[in-house]
Residue, then its C-alpha position, 0 to 999 in steps of 0.5 A: x172047246x171043239x172035240x176031235x170028232x167035230x174038228x175032223x168033220x169040219x176039216x173033211x167038210x171044208x176039203x170036200x167043199x173046196x178042193x184046190x187044184x193048183x200046181x201038179x194037182x190041177x194037171x200039167x199047164x202047158x209051156x209055150x214049147x209044148x204047143x204045136x204052133x210054137x216052132x220059132x222065136x217069132x212064133x213065141x212072140x206071136x203066142x205071147x201077143x195072143x195070150x195078152x189079147x186073151x187076158x185083156x178080153x177077160x179070158x184066162x190063159x191055159x199056157x204057162x207064161x210066168x217062167x219055170x220052177x228053177x233054183x240056182x246055186x253056187x257050187x265048187x268045181x275043180x275050176x272054182x265056183x260056178x253057177x248051177x241049176x238045182x231042180x230040187x229032186x234027189x237025183x245025184x245031178x240035181x244035188x251036185x248041181x246042173x252046170x251049163x256043161x251038164x245040161x244035156x245030161x239032165x234034159x233030153x234033146x228038144x226039152 
């Protein structure tokens, strides 16, 4: 059986050898809407084609192309059930649910 100090040292050693830098720990991965050269739907299509070519060439893209972290839930409203986005924060609007009509409350213009 391994003692506590040996286990602690083993864990510290593993952390120091291989620091995982994914998600927020690795920094913000740009979305297509963050890029200066994407100003229209046509620009977006061109960007996806460019990224596809880069991947085929063996490069790793630095632009997020696989979607966003969003959950959807069904909430009760005065008009009945409605789909709402849940961003997972404790902000009241996220807990209540962001319906289509409330999107401008949660996201600033141009977001």
